[in-house]
N, C-alpha and C positions, 0 to 999 in steps of 0.2 A: 504494500500500500504506500502511495506517495505521501511523504511527510508534509504536514501543514507548516506554514511559516508565520511567525509572529514577531513583531517589533514591540519592545517594551522600552519606552523612554524613561530616563532616570532610574536605571536598573542596577546601580552600584550599591544600593543600600535600601533599607526599609521595605515598603510594600513592593517596590519594583524588583528588588533582589529576590524576595520570596516568590514573586510571580515568575521570574526567570527560571528558578529552580523547579517550580511546580510544572510549568509548561514543558520544560525539557524532560522531566520525568514522565510526562504524559505523551511523549513522543514527538513533540514539535521541534523544528529547527528554530532556535531562538536568536534573534538579533538583539544584542544588548547595547545599551547606550548610556553615556553620562557626559556631562559638560567638562568636569575638571577632576573628578576622583578616579583617575585612570588606574591607579594601583588597586583600588577596591574593585573596579570593573574586572581587572585581570584575575582577582581572587574568585569572582563569580564565574568567570570563564573556566578557571582551573577546577572548580567544584563541579560544574556541569560535565566537563570532560572526564573527570574521575569517576562519574557515575554512568559513563558511556553515552551521555547525551551529546548533542551537536549544537554549536552556536557560532556566531560571528560577532566580533566586537566592532562597534561603530561609534567611537567617541565623537562628540560634536555638540554644539549648542543648538538645541531644537527651537530656541527662541530667536534664532537667526535664519532667515529664509534661505540664504546661501548654503549654510551648513546642512539644512534639511534636504536641499536638492542634491548635495553631494552624498548624503546618507542613502537617499533613495536610488541614486545612480548605482551605488554599490549593491543595494538589495536587488535591483533589476538584473545586474550582472550575475548574481548568485542563483536567483530562483524565478525571476520574472516579476514577482509582486507578492503582496501579503494576503494571507487568509484572515489574519487578525491583527488589528492595531490597538495597542493599549497606550493611551496618552496619560502617562503617570508623572512625568517630570513636574516638579513643583517646588516652590520656595515660599517661606512665610516671612512676614515682617511684623514685628510687635512694636507698638508705640502710637502716640497721638498722631492723627492725620495732619494736624497743623505743623508738626515737626518733621514731616516726611519730605525728603528732597525729590526733585524731578526725576533724578536717576533711580532712586529707590522705587518710586511709583512705576516707572517704566520697566524696571527689572521684574517686579512682581507680575505686571500685566503680560509682559513678553513670555515669561517662564510658564505661567499658569494658564494663559488663555491664547495668546498669539501662536504659541507653539502648537496648540491643537489645530488651529486653522492651517498652519503650514504643513503639518504632517498629514492631515486629512486630505488636503488639496493634492498631495502627491500620491496618496494611497488609493484614492477613490477611482481613478480611471481603470486601473487593473481590476479592482473588485467589480465594477460595472461590466467590464468585458467578460468576466467569469460568471456574472449573474449570481454572485454570492460574496459574503464577507461580513465581518463583525468589527465594529469600532466600539471600544469600551473606554469611556472617559472617567478618570479618577477625580471625583469631586469631593465636597465636604459638606457637613451639616451647616457650616457657617455660610455656605452659598445659599442656603434655604432661609436661615433666620438671622444671619449676621452676627458678628462678634465685636464687642468693644475692644478698641486698640488693635484690631485686625481689619480695618476698613478696606484696605486695598486687596487683601487676600479674599475677603468676603465678596467684594465686587467682582473679582476675577472669577471666582467659583460660581457666582450667580450668573455671570455671562456665559460660563461654560455650560451651565444647565440650559440656558436659553438656546445656545448653539446646538446642544444635543437634541433637544426637541424639534428644532427647525430642520436640522440635517436629517433626522430620522424620517420626517415626512418627505423630504426631497429624494431620499434614496430608497424608500420602501418599494416603489415600482420596480427597482432593479434588484430586489431581494438582498439588500444590504441593510443590516440592522445596526442601529446606533443607540447605545444606552449609557447611562452614567451611574456610578455608585457614590452616594453621598456618605462618606465615612464619618464616624464620630472620632473619638480620641483613640488612635492606634499607637501602641507603644513603640515609637521609632525615635530616631535622633532629632526629628523636628521638634520634639517636646523636651529636649535636653535642658532648655532654659528653666524648666519648672524645678523648684526645690522640693524637698520631701513634704513640707507642710502644704504646698500648693498642689502636689500630686494627690495627697490624702483628701484635701478638700474637694478636688475635682472628681475623684472617685465617688465621693459621697453624693454628688449630684447625678451620677449615672445609675439608673435603676439596676443594671446588671452588676453594679458594685465593683467594676474593674475596667481597665483599658482593654481594647481589642488587641490581638496579636497580628503581626504581619502574615503569619501562616494562615490564620483564619481569613484574612482579607484575600490572600492569594487563592485559597480554595474556592471562595465565592466567585472571584473573577474568572477562574478556570471554568466554573460551571456556566457562567454567562457566555463563554465562548462556544458552548455546546447547547445553548438554550434554543427552544423552538423559534422559528422565524417570525412568529406572530408577536413575539416580545420585542418591541422597539419603541423608541421615544420616551423611555422611562428614566426617572431619577429615583433610584432605589436606595432607601436609607439602610445603613448598617451601623448603628450607633449605640447599641446596648440599651435601647429604649429611651435615649436622651430626649428626642423630639417626639 
């Protein structure tokens, strides 16, 4: 059976890393990507290969359209195109909006939202030609309800949700499904800023009484890649009952 191909942006750590390992174990050829943590990306590659999986490393800034064109040129040379695109690359910014610089705002929007546009634009023609494909966008509960001191991140994820719904309608006639997962607090390096008291207080707000794990997130994302074609245009919450 021909291997399916998946690109996971931001796959050197956290949810992206867990996805890369899960999809490789499921038999996918995995294209792994990061902007700057190339040493960690090499570790992901090594782990995949040690379990007899296959992968291709594609470092680059998916918030830069030129880098994205280069990444997809390499994908085309390897396999023609993608069966699954997972837009996972993201960055957070904590602080008052009034203290945020132009460059900080641009970085959050480029990384969390514009990158999705650039990657989808490159992936869609092949998926349409094949009359099948899955696009899975990694969103956040803050894109649904907003978070104080995370206005830019919340705005970017809200925009991502809107893009997901609109693109799903656009691609449904071509049998390409587009969904997003609005994650709650997942225990990744993105939350390293929290001290023990803050972590404890946050856990008390979550009905499940704990943070989610990257492996839980990856297992759900893998299930979406095999979901029925009638599931599209959805923003699916996975937040331990927070919202």
